[in-house]
N, C-alpha and C positions, 0 to 999 in steps of 0.2 A: 227414623226407623221405628216402626210400631212395635210395642212390647208384645211378647208372646201371650196368648190367652192362658187363663188359669183353669186347671181341672181339679176338682175335688176327688181324691182317691179313696174309695170306700173300702174299709177294712172289715172283713168277716172272718170267721173261723178258718175257712179254707185257703185264704190268702194272707193271713196275719204274718206268718214267718217271712214270706217273700217281701211284703211291704216293709217290714221292720228292717230287713237287710238294706233296703234302699234308704231308709231313714238313717241307718248307721253310716252309710256312704255320705249323706248329706251333712252329717255332723262331724265325722272324722276327716273326710277328704274335702268337702266344700266348705268346712269351717262354719257351718250354720249353728251359731251359738244362741241365737234368739229364738225362743218358742213362745208363741201366743196360744192360749188354750181358751176353750169354751166347753161347758158341759150342758147336757140336757138330762133332766131327771124328773121324777114324778110329782113335781110341785112341792108344796109344803103343807104339813099337817099340824104344825105348831107355829104360832105367830107371836112376835114381841107386843108388849103393851104399847099403847100410844105414848105413854111417858117414856118408856125405854127407847122408843124410836127418836124422840126429841132430846133426851137428856145426854149430855156429854159424859156423865158419870156412870152410864149404864152399860158400859162395854161388856162387863161379864155377863149381864142379863142377855144382852143381844147374842153373845157367843153361845150361851146356853141353849138358846133357841136353835141356833145353827147346829149345834152338837145333837140336840134331840132329834131333829129332822134327819140329819145325815146318818146317825146311828141306826135309824129305823128303816130308811128308804134305800133304794137301789139305783145306782147310776145306769143310765140308758144309753148315752152317747157322749163321746168326747172328740172334739175337733181340735186340730192344732195346725198352726202355720209356722214353718221354719224360715229363718233368714240369716244371711250373714251380716256383718257389720256395715256393709254398704247398701243393705236393703234388698239384696238379690234373693229371690226365692229359687229353690233348687229346680233345675230343668233336666239334668242328667243328659245334657246334649241332644234333647229332643225338640220337637216344635212347641211344647207346652211348658208352663210352669205348674208346680203341684202344691197342694195342701191336702191334709188327711182328715179322715173322719172314721173313728172307730165305733163299731156297733156292738154293744154288749148283750150278752145272754145272761139272764137272771131275773129280770123283772117280769112278773106274771100279773097282768091287769085283773085277772079273775080272783086272785088270792092275796097279793101283796098290798100293803097300805099305799094309798096315793090320793092325790087331789084330782077328781074326776075331770074338772075343767082343764087342767094342765095336760092330762092325756088326750083329751079331745083337741086341744091346740096342736100338740105334736102330731097327731093323726092328720089334722087338716093341712099341715106343712109337709106331709109325705112320709112321716116316720112310720114305718111298718112294724108295729109292736110284735105281731105274730112272727114275722120273719126273724126279728131279733131272738125270739125264744128258739126258733129252729136252727138258725145259722149263725148266731152271734158269737162273739169272742168271750170265753170264760174269763173271770177276773184274774185268777192266779197265773195262767199262762200269759196274759197281757202284762202283768207285773214283771215277770221274767224277761219278756221281750223288751220292755222299757229299759231294764238294766243292761241287757245285751246290746242294745242300740246305742247306749251311751247318754240317754236322755237324763238319767239321774246322776248328775255330775255337777260339782260345785262350780264348774266353769260355765254353766248354762245361765242364761238370763231370761226370766219368765215374765210374760205380760198377760194381764186378764182385764176384764171389765166387771167391776163389782164382784170381786173374785173370791169372797169368803166361802161360797158354796163350791165353786170350781176346785179350789185347793183342798177343801175339806173332803170332797168326794175322792179326788185324786190320792190324798193321803190315806184315806180309808182302803182304797184298793191296793196301794203299794205296801200297806202294812198288814196284808192278809185279812182284811175285814175286821181289824181291831176297832174298838170304839175310840172315838176321838179323845184327846187329852182333856182332863177335867177343867182346866181353866185356860184363859186366852194366852197367858204367858207361856205355858207349856205347848200350846198349839203353834205359836210363833217359833218356838224353839225347834219343834219338829219340822215346820216348813223350811227353816234355814238349813237343818240337817239334811233334808232330802233335796231341796231345790236351789239352794244358793240365793242369788239376788232375784227379787221380783218387784213387779210394778203394777199397780192398779190404776187403770185409765180413768175410772170414775173419781177415785181420789185425787188424781192429777188435775182433773177438770175443775175441781173445786176452787182452784187458785187462778183460774183464767176467766175474766169477766165475760159474761154473756153465754157461758157454757153450762148447761144444766140438763137434767132429764136422763132418759135412757140412751142406749147405744145409738139407735137409729136417729134420734133427735140431735145428739152431739155431732154425729157424722154429717147430718144435713146442714147444721150451722157451719161446719168447717168446709162444706161443699165437697165432702168425700162420698163417693158413690159405692154402693155395693155392686161388685163386678161379677160375682158368680153366686148362684144358689139363692135360698130364701132365708128370711129371718127365722130364728128358733130351729135352725139346722146347724149343728155344732161346727162343721167344717166351714160353712159361709160365715158364721158369726165370728169365728176365730180370725178369719182373714179381714173382716171389717174392723175388728178390735185392733189389729196390727196396723191397718191403715190409719185409724184415728190416732193411735199412739205415735206414729211417725209424724202426722200432722201436728200434734201437740208439741213434739220435739222441735219441729220447724218453727212454730209460731210463739210457743211459751217456754219452752226448756231448751233453748239453744246453747247453754253452757252445761259442762259437766257438774258444776256446783249445784245448779237448780235442779237438775235431774236426780242428783244424789240425795237432795233434801226430801224427795217424795218416794224413795225406794223402801221396800220391805214393810210397807203399810198397806193393809187391806181396808177398803171403804166400809164404814160401819163398825169396824173393830179397832178403832183408834181413839185415844184421848186427844187433847190438843197436841199437835205436832210442832216441832221447832219453827217450821215455816209459818204456822198460824200464829205463833207468838211474836213474830216480827211484823213491823208495819211496812209491807211491800205493796206498792201499787199493783192493781190487776195487770196481768201480763197479756191480756187480750182485750181489745177495745172493739165493741160491736159497731161503733161509728166508723171504724176502718174497714167494715166488712166489704165494701165495694172494692177494696184494694185486693181482696183474696182472689186469687186466679186458680183455675184448675191446674194444680201442679202435677208433674209426673208421679205416678205411684211410688211411694216410699223415698221421696226426696226430702231429707231431713237434716242434712249438715253432718258435723263430725262428732256430736256428743255421744252417740252410741259406741263408736269405736274407742273413744276415750275412756268409757265407763265399763268396758268389758272386764269380766272376772278373769281369773287365771286361765291359762291355756287348756284346752280340752285334749285329753289324750286318748289315743285309740286303743 
């Protein structure tokens, strides 16, 4: 039986309350405790030095660059994909499965700082900056809706790809626009306070031989296809990130022990991790690539259900 097609549900100011009521149903009734996020924002206006990019000892410097960018720039779009521990996306007994894309009001390309090439890229992918200004969701009501829907809950498990900016922007919005913590230790502390357990797919891919590059490249290596939307659209990218995450769980992190080893770390904001200190053979062999078959979407075994945090309450 063919899987139901996936639809990206677009959230604007006029339908935000209704959409988040459905999201609450997905979390509390359908037990969707896994949320994969992607953000779109106005690029970066500060960059780390070449030495900071290479050095394992420059975590604070890299975090400081993230902080300076996020403190000054504004979030444009947030995509998220919800799933239960069996990999099922919510369908609400309809003919479709759903992911979401929140379109924010706040960024003004005529006056707010941004990287022009990043805004041009977003426009080329269909992001309507002017519509965002007229019809987008304000940050404060969005934060309230996140709480009401049950998304900010220690029982949730969050997934992202190269997620330092994703979580930094989300933390900024959820904390009423406050500036980010002054150091990376306090940043991680805030993330754990708000979001519970989290996984960064790019960090996970480091330990799998033959997997490197951006989201699309890693997806292609794993023969994971984008099934809806375009790249650099937050809803579509969140879904592809979830697909890649589940593929990694299937091929590289098939036990709860291995998956736990890479939790709560964001790519680029880590020193040497316990997993890197051990001599572990690569968990993915490119010479076996011919054995990879197109697996059903979200087929990954039992490790996710074993690792779930405490129960989500309504």
